[in-house]
N, C-alpha and C positions, 0 to 999 in steps of 0.2 A: 578711339579705336577699340580700346580694351572694353569699354562699356558696351559697344556695339556687339562684341563677341560673347562676353561672359554674363552680362547683366540683363539683356533684353529677354523677356519671357518667351517660352517656347510652348504655347498651348497645345495640349495633346502630344507633346514631344514630336511634332511633325518634322521639324528640322533635323532632330536627332535620327528619326526613322529614315528620312530621305538620305542623309549623309551615310548612315550605316549601310543602307541598301545599295547606294552607289558603289561603295567599296566591294560589296558582295557581287554586284553585277558586272563591274568593269574587270575585276580580278579574273574570274573564269573566262570572260571574253578574250582578254589578252592571252591567257594561258592556252585557250583553244586555238587561237591563231598561231601562237608560237609552236605548239606541239604538232601542228599540221605542216610544219616545214616552211613556213613563210619567212621572208627576209625580215631584218630588223625594221626597215622603213614600213613594210606592210604591217608589222606588229604595232608600230606607233600609230599608223593610220587606223587600224582596227580599234585600238584603245581610244583614240579620239572619237571615232564613230560611236562607240558604246557610251562614252561620257556625254556626248551631245544628245544621244537618244534618251538618256536618263535625265539630263539637265534641262533641255529646251522644250520637251513635250509636256504641256500643262493644260490639256483640254479638261473641261469640267467633269466629264464622265470617263470611266475606265474604257468603255467601248470607243469613245472618241480618241483617247490616248493610243489605243491599239491601232486604230485606223491611221492616225498621224505617223506613228512609228513605222507602219508598213509602207507609207509613202516616202519616208526619208531617203532610201536608196534611189528612188525614182528622181528625186530632186538633186541628189549629190553626185551620182555616178556620171551622168552626162557632163556636169561641170568639171568633174575630175578629168574626163577625156578631153574636154576643151582646154583645160590648163596644161595638160601634158602635150597636147598637139601644138600648142603655141609656145612651148618651152624655148625654142630657138628663134622666136620672132618677137622681140621685146615690144615693139610699138603695138602690134596687135594684141599681145598678151596684156599689156597695161590697159588698153582700151577695154578689153573683155573683162578684166578685173574690176574696173570702175563700173561697168554695166551690171555685173553681177552684184556689186555692192549696192548700187541704187535699186535694183530689182529686189534685193533681199530686204530692203526697208519698205519698199512700196507694197509688197504682199502682206505686210502687217495689217492692212485694212481688213483682211479676212480673219482677224482674230488670232487666237492661240495657234491654230494650225498653220496659218500663213506665216506667223512669227517663227515657228519651229522650222518650217521648210526653208525660209529665207536664211536663217542662221546656219542651217546644215549646208546649204548651197555655198554660202560665202566661205565658211570654214573649210569646205572641201577644196575650193580654189586656193585658200590660204595655205593649207597643209601641203598642197602640190608645190608651192614656192618654198616652203620650209624644207621639204625633202628633195627638191630639184627633180621632180617626177618627169620621166620621159615615157613615150608611148609603149615601149617594150615592157614597162613595169605594170601596165594597166591590168592584165589578167590577175596577177597576184594581189594587187590592191583591191580589185573588185571582190574577189573571193574573201579577202580579209574583212572588208566592210560588211558584207552580207553575213559572214559567220559571227562577227562581233555583235551586230545588231540582234541576231537570233539569240545568241547566248545571253546578252543583257536583258532581252525581252523575256526569256524564260524565267529569270529572277524577278523581274518587275511584275509580270502578269501571272506568273505561276507560283513560284516559291514564296514570295512575300508581297502580295498585292493588298496592302493595308487600306488602300483607298476604297475597296469594296465595302468597308464597314463605316465609311464616313459620308456625311451629307455632301453633295456637290458644293464646291466653293463658290462664293459670290464674287463675280468679277465685274466691277463697276465699268459701265461704258462711258466713254468720253462724252461730255455734254455737246449739244448740237452746235453751239457757237464755236467750239474747238473740236469739232467732230473728228472721228478717227480717219475718215477719208481725207479731210483737209490736212490734218497733221501729218499723215504718212506721205502725202504728195509733197508737202513742203520739205519734210525730212529726207525724202528720196533725192530731191534736188540738192539739199544741203550736204548730204553724204557724198554725192558725186563731186561737188565742188571741194569739200574737205578732203576727199580721197585724192583728187587731182593735185591739190597743194601738198598733201603729205607725200604722195608718190614722187613728185618733182624734188622736194627738199630731201626726202629719204634717200633718193638715188644719188644726191650730191654727197651724202654721208657715206653711203655704201652701195655698190652695185650688186652686192650679193644678199644683203639683209634689209633692203628697202621696204619689204612687205610688212615689217613690223610697224612702220609708220602708218601704212594704210589700215592695218588691223586695229591699231590703237584709235585712229580717227573713227572707224566704223563702230566699234564697240561702245564708244562714248555716247552714241546716239540711242543705244538700246534702252528701252523702258524710260524714255524721257519724253516730255510733251511741250517743253518751253525752253527758251534760251537760257534761263536761269538754272533749270535742272541740268541742262547739258554742260554748262560751265562748271557747276559743282561736281558733276560726274567726272569731268576732265581733270579737275584738281585731285579728286580722290584716286583716279587711275594713276596719276603720276606719283602720288604719295605711296600707294600700295606697291608700285613698281620699285621705287627707291628702297623701301624697307625690304622688299623681296630680294633685290639684288644684294643688299648687305648680308642677308642670311644665306643667300646662294654662295657668296664668297666663302662663308664659314662652313657650309655644309656640302654643297654640290662639288666644289673644287677638290676638297680632300677625298671625297668618295671616288671621283674621277671614273665614273662609269662602271664600277663594280656592280654586277647584276643584282645580287641579293640585297645589299643595303639600299641600292637605288630603288628597287621594287618596293621595299618597305617604306621608304621616304615618300615615294610617289603616292602610295596608298594613303599616307597621312595627309598629303596635299589634297588628294581627291576628297577625302572626308572634310577637310577644312573648306574647300571650295563650296561644297554643297551646304555645309552647316552655316556658313557666314553669308552666303549670297543674298539672302532675303533681308539681312539687317545691316550689313556693312560692306559697301563696294570696295573700300580700301583693303579690308581683310581678305576679301575674295581675290583681289588682284595680287595681294601678297602671296597667297598660296599658288596662284597661277604662275607667278614669276619664279618662285622656287621650283615648281614642277618643271617649267620650261628649262631652267638651268640644269636640272637632273637629266632631262632628255638630251640636251646638248652634250652632257657628259657621256651618256650612252653612245651617242654618235661619234664621240672622240674629238670634238672640236671646241670643248669648253675651255675658256681661259678668262682672266679678269678683263682683258680688252674687249672680249665679245659681250660681256655683261655691261660694260660701260657703253658700248654701241647700242645695246638693247635699250638702255635708259635714254640715250640721245634720240633714238628713233621714236620712242614713246612720247618724248617731249615735242618732237616735230609733228607727230600725229595729233597731239592735243592742241597744238598751235593751229593746225589746219581746221580742226573742229571749232575752235574759238572764232576764227575769222569767218567761217561759213555761217555759224549760228548767229553771229552779230550782224552780218551784212546781207545774207541771202534769205529772203522771205521769213523774217523772224516771227516767232510766236511769243508774245510777251509773257513774262512770269505772272504779272498781275492779272491779265485776262484769263490765263489758265487757272490761277488760284481762285479767282472770283467764281468761275464756272463750277469748280469742285465744291466750294463752300455753299453755293446755291443748291447744289444737289443734296448735300448733307442736311441742310435746313429742311428741305422738302421731305427728306427721309424721316427726320424728327417728327414732322407733321403726320406722316403716314403711320408711324409707330404709335403716336399718341392717339390718333383716331381709332386704330384697331384695338388698342388697350381699353379706350373708353367704351367702344362697342361691346367688347368682351365683358367688361364690368356691368354693362347695362343688360346683359342677359343673352347676347348673341352667341350661338354655338359655333358659328363659322369664322368669326373674327379671330385673328391670331397675330399678335405683334412680334412674335419671335423672329420670323424671317426678316422683318424690317430692322430689328436690332442687329442681326448679322450683316445686313446690307449697310447699315450705318457704320459699323466697325470697318468694313472694307472701304467705304467712302472716306472715312477719317484717315485711313492709311494713305490714300491718294492725296488728301489735303496736306498731310505732313510732307509727302514727297514734293508737292508743288511749292510749299512754303519754305522748304529746305534752303534755297538760295538766300532768302531774307533773314533766316535765323542762323546762318553759317557764322562761325566765329570770326571769319575774315571780312564779313560784310561791313562796309563803312557807314551804312545807313542806319544809325542807331535808333532813330524814331520809328522807322518802319520795322526794325528788328523787335523793338519793344511791343509794338502793336501786334505783330505777327505772333509773338509768344502769348500775348493776351488772348488772341483769337483761338489759338490752339488749346489753351487751358480751359477756356469757356466751352469750346466744342467737346472737349473731353468730359467736362462736367455734364453737358447735355447727354452724352452717351451713357454716363454712369446713372443718371436719373432715368433715362429711357430703359436701361436694363432693369433697374429696380421696379419701374412701373410695369414692365412686362412680366416680371416675376410675381408681382401682386395679382395681376390679371389672370395669371395661370392658375391661381388658387381657386378651386371650385367653390369654396366657402366665402370668397371675398364678395363684399357688397359695398354700397356707397349711399351717399345722401345727396341732396340738391347742391351742396357745395362743390361736389365733383364736377357737375355739369358746368358751373360757372368757371372753375379753374381750367377746364378743358377749352372753353371758349376763349379765355385769355391767352392760353398757350397757342391756340390756332391763330388768333389775331397777331401775336408777336411774330410767329413764323411767317405769316403772309406779308407782314410789313417788311421784315428783313429780306424776304425773297422777291419783293416787288420792285420794279424800277422806281428810283427816286424816293424810296421809302413810303410810297403811297399804298395803303392796305388794299389788297385785292378783294373782290367780292367773295364772301364765304361760300364754300361749296354746298350744293344741295344735300349731299350726304357726307358724313365724316364725323366730326366731333359733336355735332348737334344731334345727339341721340335721345331717344325717349328715356325718361328717368322714372322708374317705378316708385312706389310709395317709399318715403324715407325710412331707412332702417339703419340703426347704429351697428357698426362692426369694426373690428380692428383693421380689416382690409381697407375700409374706406379711409381711415386715418393714414394708413401707410401710402395709399394711392395719392392722397392729397399732399402728403409730404413730398413725394417725387414730382408731382405736377407743379407745386410751388417752387421746387428747385429748378425745374425746367424753365418756368416763367422768369425766375430771377436771372438765370444764365442767358436766356434769350434777350431779356431787357438790357443786360450789361453788354451784350454783343453789339447793340446799336451804336455805341460810342466808337469802338475801333473800326467798325465797318462803315460808319458814316463820316469818316475823316475827310477833310478838304481834298478835292481832286489834285491840288497842287503837290501834295505829298501822299499819294494813295497807298493803301495797303493791298487792295485787291482789284482796283479798277483804274484804268487810265482813259 
């Protein structure tokens, strides 16, 4: 956990920027709601709306982010009205909550916008249970949500819109075999089942705080694509909750709702949520749990027994998620991992082809975008392989092979970056050895990416580029060094990827 928070690199300091801006955006939003005379529940609702607007909206362009942010109230306010209207009708309320949970996962098939709107809708229903919202409170809550979203958006799109100076991020799409439509449909069913189990068991523990179990089950499925990823996420959620409750006992209970120190500590938690979310789910849940403890202190209901109940409800939610992901339409870890590795290998091929064409004199070839795509794909490979390399995984052979695959793919990425850097040098040139090395890299990639290891036919265009008269230049030697490194890493990958199906790493 410490490594995930303090050691992982932060290229461009994007996590630091995002975390700092979140504090600057949520603070004025909460202050604006409070100063306009809203009640404490409305202030909390507005703060949550601002946090979600900053946290969940991840469209590739600033324009897309603005459109999604504009749509958030349209997704959340009707759900808030539904939750408030069903406050005194438990059976209908529970059914509606499960329906919103399933729909919130299903809409992820429409990419980042669908994901953001689904999260906002689900959390709106959730906060209505947290605050015991009734219809008479709706006007104040509506105005609080709208005011908070506007205030946070003024910071995000006006005061500090650092994304305008950045290239659009590369978001890898799920491969066809485990496509987004298929995965979201399965997970929508899984979430409905997990939510129903969590709701039933959660209500046995508490008729007032049962919603924590449903929330825990739902969030475990966010940003996962296989049963292994979901199981690991469930473990990390429980771990983060346990540590957060321990700190909550030491911090939130003594503060006991005092406004000034509570506001300062909540700001620290908000910063921690945004700073750690991309690298450590356990740390993110730690900060979420501490923040929730502080909010309960503001509401005047915090005590050690409530925090213990929070842990129990989280455990129940995790159990519901485990049962659902194992028994209901499971997507295997190995199938998902295989699909991402295949995409990464093909990306290596595209990067090498573009670099070779650039070195051969093409003015339009550019390997740099493919290097960026490869980095994003390797991030998804690491997430998919996480269950196999987890310290608690009992499958030692698979763990060793998974680590070997990750190390070799990282080596491919390093060599691809180096090759792209050489190709970008206008003075770089090559000799006939470069063409031969490119062909060998192409053959290695096509062999690994083809069914049963049978080499696919070489493409009509790509690495087989025309080679001008031989010229000696240091650029050629540098390019050859990187190509030989790629060839060696790809050749070494054949062993772990070609392991017997009886104990597979990536295919079953």
